[in-house]
C-alpha positions in Angstrom: -0.1 0.0 0.0 1.1 3.5 -0.8 1.0 6.1 2.0 1.1 9.8 1.1 2.5 11.6 4.1 2.0 15.4 4.4 4.3 17.1 6.8 2.3 20.1 8.3 0.3 21.0 5.2 -0.8 24.7 5.0 -3.3 25.0 2.2 -6.6 23.1 2.6 -7.2 23.1 -1.2 -3.9 21.2 -1.9 -4.8 18.8 1.0 -8.2 18.2 -0.5 -6.8 17.6 -4.0 -4.4 15.1 -2.4 -7.2 13.4 -0.5 -9.1 12.9 -3.8 -5.8 11.4 -5.4 -5.5 9.1 -2.4 -8.9 7.7 -2.8 -8.5 7.3 -6.5 -5.4 5.1 -6.1 -6.4 3.3 -3.0 -3.6 5.1 -1.0 -3.6 6.1 2.7 -3.1 9.7 3.7 -1.0 10.4 6.8 -0.9 13.9 7.9 1.6 15.1 10.5 0.5 18.3 12.4 0.0 20.7 13.7 -2.2 22.1 11.0 -3.0 25.8 10.3 -6.5 24.7 9.1 -9.3 22.3 10.2 -9.8 19.0 8.4 -13.4 20.1 8.3 -12.9 23.4 6.4 -15.2 24.0 3.3 -12.3 24.4 0.9 -11.0 21.1 1.9 -14.2 19.4 1.2 -14.8 21.2 -2.0 -11.4 20.1 -3.3 -11.8 16.5 -2.0 -15.5 16.3 -3.3 -17.4 13.4 -2.3 -14.3 11.2 -2.3 -13.4 12.1 1.3 -16.0 9.7 2.5 -13.9 6.7 1.3 -10.5 8.2 2.4 -8.2 6.3 4.7 -6.8 9.1 6.9 -4.3 9.0 9.8 -3.5 12.2 11.6 -0.4 12.6 13.9 0.0 15.5 16.2 3.8 15.6 15.4 6.6 13.9 13.6 7.5 11.8 16.7 3.9 10.4 16.8 4.2 9.4 13.2 7.6 7.7 13.8 6.0 5.9 16.7 3.1 4.7 14.7 5.4 3.5 11.9 8.8 2.7 13.3 10.1 0.7 10.3 8.3 2.7 7.6 9.9 2.6 4.2 9.9 6.4 3.9 10.9 8.5 0.8 11.4 12.2 1.2 10.6 14.4 -1.6 12.8 17.4 -1.6 14.5 20.1 -3.8 17.7 19.3 -1.9 18.1 15.8 -3.3 20.3 14.9 -6.0 18.4 11.8 -7.1 15.5 12.1 -9.4 12.4 10.2 -8.3 12.2 8.0 -11.3 15.7 6.5 -10.5 14.3 4.7 -7.5 13.2 1.3 -7.8 9.6 0.8 -6.6 8.6 -2.1 -8.6 10.1 -4.5 -6.0 8.0 -2.9 -3.3 4.7 -4.0 -4.7 3.7 -6.0 -1.7 5.0 -3.8 1.0 4.0 -0.3 2.2 5.7 2.6 0.6 5.6 6.0 2.4 6.2 9.2 0.4 6.7 12.3 2.5 6.0 15.8 1.1 6.7 19.0 3.1 5.0 22.2 3.9 4.1 24.4 0.9 6.3 27.3 2.4 9.3 25.5 3.8 9.2 21.8 2.9 10.4 19.0 5.1 12.6 20.1 8.1 16.3 19.8 7.0 17.2 17.8 10.1 14.7 15.0 8.9 16.2 15.3 5.4 20.0 15.1 6.8 19.0 12.0 8.7 17.8 10.2 5.6 20.2 11.1 2.8 19.6 7.7 0.8 15.9 8.2 0.9 15.7 11.7 -0.7 14.1 12.2 -4.1 13.8 15.2 -6.4 11.4 16.3 -9.1 13.5 17.9 -11.9 12.8 21.5 -12.6 14.5 24.6 -14.1 17.2 25.8 -11.8 15.3 29.0 -11.1 12.3 27.2 -9.7 12.0 26.6 -5.9 9.1 24.2 -6.1 5.8 22.9 -7.7 2.3 22.9 -6.3 2.1 20.4 -3.5 -0.8 18.3 -5.0 0.9 18.3 -8.5 4.1 17.0 -6.8 2.2 14.3 -5.0 0.6 13.2 -8.3 3.8 13.2 -10.2 5.8 11.0 -7.7 3.0 8.6 -6.8 2.1 7.9 -10.4 5.7 7.0 -11.1 5.5 4.4 -8.2 2.1 3.2 -9.7 3.6 2.9 -13.1 6.5 0.9 -11.9 4.2 -1.4 -10.1 2.1 -1.8 -13.4 -0.8 0.0 -11.9 -1.7 -3.0 -9.7 -5.2 -3.0 -8.7 -6.2 0.0 -10.7 -8.4 0.2 -13.6 -6.7 1.0 -16.9 -9.9 1.2 -18.9 -13.4 3.0 -18.4 -15.0 1.1 -15.6 -17.9 3.3 -14.8 -19.5 3.8 -18.4 -17.9 0.7 -20.0 -14.8 0.2 -22.1 -16.6 0.8 -25.4 -18.5 3.9 -24.1 -17.3 6.2 -26.9 -18.0 3.7 -29.6 -21.4 2.9 -28.3 -22.3 6.6 -27.8 -21.8 7.2 -31.5 -23.8 4.3 -32.6 -26.8 5.7 -30.6 
């Protein structure tokens, strides 16, 4: 199972979008607090839509509580300070164990002491040298879909499941 770990997210809209992504890929969302917003905020629910009802969510008041809950977590830390691109990591061999992908605050990222303690677990999304960061929910989607691609999208639909595989063809015939 994939866990998306948000370290003290600041914007409810980003968190709502990430909640929606987690439900769409059957991932767990782990949020490390404290938060500057309520998980009940209207913006959060609007971004997450009705998907939030199916969300697997864990909240930890601080990083120490997260570590206590997952003492042996296979955590990867997404940071601009990494020299390794996210796509160079091998996630295919992790298909049957939990993978934790941690993303930092929109304004400051993951604390540097956490990054320094995990130098072989840092991964980066390539950008032009002048860019500091991407939007948090976009960053989550980029990295998590690389993990899923390497795992051959196991347990995810690769064709239209709601309206049927031949929906477009059948729509024209009507």
